[in-house]
N, C-alpha and C positions, 0 to 999 in steps of 0.2 A: 241456668234460668235465661228465658226472655226479657228483653228491657219492657217495661210497662210506663210508658210518659217519661220515658227517660231513667226511671229509677229499677235499682237491679232486683227480682223479685227476692235475692237472697237477703241482703240489706234490708226489706221490708219487714224480714221475719228474724232478724238477730235479736231483738230485745227480748221477742218470747224464746228463743230457743237459748239465750243464755240466763234465765229467769227459770228455766225448766231445769238446768244442768245446775246452778245452784241449789234449788229445792232437793235434787237427787242426789248430790255431795252433803250436801249436807241435813241430810234427815233428822240428826239427832242434835245437832244446834236449833233454838229458836232463832226464827228468823223475822224482823221486824220490818217491814215495808212503812217509809215516811211518805206520804201527802202533804206538799205545803202550798195553800190555797191563798192565793194573795188578793187581798181584794184593794180598790181604790179608796181613797179618800174621798168621801162624796161630803162636800162644800157647798152651800147654797147661796146662791149669790142674786142677788135683784135683777130684775130683768131690766132696768135702765142702765145697770150695770155693764151688763153685758150688751147692749145695744149700743150705748158710748163707746166701749172697746172694739166693737164691729165696726162703727163710724171711722173712728182713729186710725184705722188698719187700713180703711180706702183710700185709694188715691182720689184727688178731686183738684181738679184746673180749672179756673176760670178763664176761659178762652175770651178775647176781645179781637173780631176780625171787621175791620173797615177797609174796604175796599172796594172802588168804583171802577164801573164797567162803562166806559164810552160808547152809545148805543148808533154815536154816527158813525163810526169805522166799521159796524159790523151792516149796518143798516145803508150801503150806499147805493142800493140799486130804488125803484121805484115799486109802490106798493103793489101794483099789477102783478109788477115780473114776480116780487114774494109769494103771492097768492099764489101765482102759476106754480111756484119753485115748489113750494108745500103742498100744492094740490098732486103733482108731482110723486113728488116723495110717499105721500099717503098712498096714491093707486100703484104706487111701488111694494109697498109695505101692506096693504090689501091682497094684490096679486100672492105676492112670498107667503102670506099666512095663507089664505087658501089652496094652493102648491101646497103646503105643508101639511093640512088637513086630509087634502085628497092622497097626497103620500101614505098619510095612516091608515086612512080608511077603505085602500085597495091593496097596496102588499101589505100591512098588518091586520088582516081583517080577523085574525083567531085571537087579536088580546084583548077583547071584552073588555076596552077602557071606556068611562062616562066621556061624554063629552067637552064636560068641562076639563080633566085630564088632557084629550089631544088638545083642546085650542092651548092650555100649558106647556105642553112637549114643543107645538109649534113654534110658541112665542119664546120658549127658551131656543133653538134652534135658529130664529133672526137675529135674535139678542147674540150667537155667536155666531155669525157670518157679518153682523154689521159690525 
């Protein structure tokens, strides 16, 4: 027979065939089938004990980070140059974002996405570019 989820269909019925053979060969003898039921010991614990155990199993670390950044090295240019640099960066960002939205609206019109989803996709694409 064929394989079904990597299990041979003959082996699936082997126990059934074995039981039928036992019954047919031993018709005069009494057959006793044993079934074992294993139960799990049910112990009740206090909620605080369980929570304390879980708290002790978790990993906790105290992180102490003290690093100072000297801004003078970064801001060596004048403030007008900084404003221009940031303004140009924002214009480039907005243009790239608008291009991403335009691509979604023109090339993928059948997607039926909400504006919020389209904005998220455009932002993710900018994140991958930068």
